[in-house]
Every structure is written in structure tokens, then in C-alpha cells.
C-alpha positions as CSV (number, residue, x, y, z in Angstrom):
1,M,4.8,-1.3,-24.5
2,E,3.5,-0.1,-21.2
3,S,-0.2,1.0,-21.0
4,V,-1.0,4.4,-19.6
5,L,-3.0,4.3,-16.4
6,G,-5.3,7.0,-15.1
7,T,-7.7,7.7,-12.3
8,E,-11.2,8.9,-13.1
9,P,-11.7,12.5,-11.9
10,A,-14.5,11.4,-9.7
11,L,-12.0,9.3,-7.7
12,H,-9.3,12.0,-7.2
13,A,-10.3,12.6,-3.5
14,T,-10.3,8.8,-2.9
15,L,-6.9,8.6,-4.6
16,A,-5.5,11.4,-2.4
17,E,-6.7,9.6,0.7
18,L,-5.4,6.2,-0.3
19,K,-2.0,7.6,-1.3
20,K,-1.7,9.2,2.2
21,L,-2.8,5.9,3.9
22,E,-0.5,3.8,1.7
23,C,2.5,6.0,2.6
24,E,1.6,5.9,6.3
25,F,1.3,2.2,6.1
26,H,4.4,1.1,4.2
27,Y,6.7,4.1,4.8
28,P,6.0,5.1,8.4
29,A,7.5,7.8,10.5
30,G,9.3,6.7,13.6
31,D,6.3,7.4,15.9
32,K,4.1,4.5,14.6
33,T,3.2,1.5,16.8
34,R,2.0,-2.0,15.9
35,T,-1.5,-0.8,16.8
36,D,-1.3,2.1,14.3
37,F,-0.5,-0.4,11.6
38,E,-3.0,-3.0,12.7
39,V,-5.9,-0.5,12.6
40,L,-5.3,0.0,8.9
41,M,-5.2,-3.8,8.1
42,D,-8.1,-6.1,7.4
43,A,-8.4,-9.1,9.7
44,D,-7.5,-11.3,6.8
45,F,-4.7,-9.1,5.4
46,W,-1.9,-10.8,3.4
47,E,0.9,-9.7,1.1
48,V,2.8,-11.0,-1.9
49,G,6.3,-9.7,-1.8
50,A,8.5,-8.8,-4.8
51,S,10.0,-12.3,-4.5
52,G,6.6,-13.9,-5.0
53,R,6.5,-15.1,-1.4
54,V,3.2,-14.8,0.5
55,Y,3.4,-13.1,3.9
56,S,1.0,-13.2,6.8
57,K,-0.5,-10.2,8.6
58,A,1.6,-11.1,11.7
59,F,4.9,-11.1,9.6
60,V,4.1,-7.9,7.9
61,L,3.3,-6.2,11.2
62,E,6.7,-7.2,12.5
63,C,8.4,-5.8,9.4
64,L,6.4,-2.5,9.6
65,E,7.4,-2.1,13.3
66,K,11.0,-2.6,12.4
67,R,10.8,-0.2,9.4
68,S,9.3,2.5,11.5
69,R,12.5,2.7,13.5
70,E,14.8,2.9,10.5
71,S,15.6,5.8,8.3
72,I,14.5,4.7,4.8
73,V,14.4,6.9,1.7
74,V,11.7,5.7,-0.7
75,E,10.4,7.4,-3.8
76,T,6.8,6.7,-4.8
77,K,5.1,7.9,-8.0
78,N,2.4,7.2,-10.6
79,F,-0.4,6.6,-8.1
80,N,-3.8,5.5,-9.6
81,C,-6.9,4.0,-8.2
82,Y,-9.9,2.2,-9.5
83,E,-13.2,1.3,-7.8
84,I,-13.5,-2.5,-8.1
85,A,-16.7,-2.9,-6.0
86,P,-18.7,-0.5,-3.8
87,E,-16.3,1.1,-1.3
88,C,-13.5,-1.2,-2.5
89,Y,-10.5,0.2,-4.5
90,H,-7.4,-1.1,-6.3
91,L,-4.5,1.3,-5.7
92,T,-1.4,1.0,-7.9
93,Y,1.9,2.9,-7.9
94,V,5.6,2.6,-8.5
95,Q,8.2,2.5,-5.7
96,I,12.0,3.1,-5.9
97,E,14.0,2.0,-2.9
98,N,17.7,1.3,-2.8
99,G,18.0,1.3,-6.6
100,R,15.2,-1.3,-7.0
101,T,12.0,-0.3,-8.8
102,T,8.8,-2.2,-8.0
103,R,5.2,-1.9,-9.2
104,R,2.9,-1.9,-6.1
105,S,-0.7,-2.9,-5.9
106,A,-3.0,-2.7,-2.9
107,I,-6.7,-3.4,-2.3
108,W,-8.3,-1.0,0.2
109,R,-11.9,-0.9,1.4
110,C,-13.9,1.5,3.5
111,L,-15.9,-0.1,6.3
112,N,-18.1,2.3,8.3
113,G,-15.8,5.2,7.5
114,A,-12.6,3.3,8.3
115,W,-10.1,2.3,5.6
116,K,-8.7,-1.2,5.7
117,N,-5.9,-2.7,3.6
118,L,-7.0,-6.2,2.4
119,C,-3.9,-7.2,0.5
120,H,-0.7,-5.8,-1.0
121,Q,1.7,-6.9,-3.7
122,G,5.0,-5.8,-5.1
123,T,6.5,-6.8,-8.4
124,V,10.1,-5.9,-9.5
125,I,10.2,-4.0,-12.7
126,I,13.1,-5.3,-14.9
């Protein structure tokens, strides 16, 4: 049985901002550059892919640059966020791409008014 997730009403504005940033970050329009992505990433960013492999910031930047030049149709839904520390949030959502459904998880923090993605994970839903 799947649990029902929900975002506290006090976090709805944060959820809207993080949803926008997550979509810009992982599903970019063709006008994004490496610098556009890097400004959203923490210096120590890392990712765990749906395969379970761990990817470095440098590798993810290369993939994001490539994706920004491709036409990719992705559906995202069920966004939720939770404050896990002051100005640090856990964002979760579901992604459907090319018939594959994954549960996504990202840690974002706000430093001096600038949002940074610390880490990201995708898990295939079977």
C-alpha cells in the first residue's frame, strides 16, 4: 500500500518555487547553457540514477547540456516538499518518460536567497 504524501500549507510557495526550479534543471528548454545548470547546483552535488549508479556533478552537467538540445516529452506529477532543516527542503515527485515511471527525490537549499540542488535520486516504480 502506498502512503499518501502531502505538503504543509505553509510550504506551498516553496513547493511552487522548487517545482519550477526542478523542471528548469532536469527538463530544460533549448536555450540553457552549462552555466545556467551549474548556478543551480551545489559545489558537492551528486546524483543516484534509476539504475542505482552514482553520478558526479561533471557527468550530470554533460547530460543536462545534451538534454537541453533534445526534444524530450516528460510528464511530472505529485510534487511534495518537506522542510528537513532550516532553508533545506526535500522535494519528491513522479516522472513519466518514454513509458518509464520513476519516483524522484531532490534536496534543495536556499543560501543567501539562491537555491542550490544538493543531490538528486530517481527510482524506477515497478
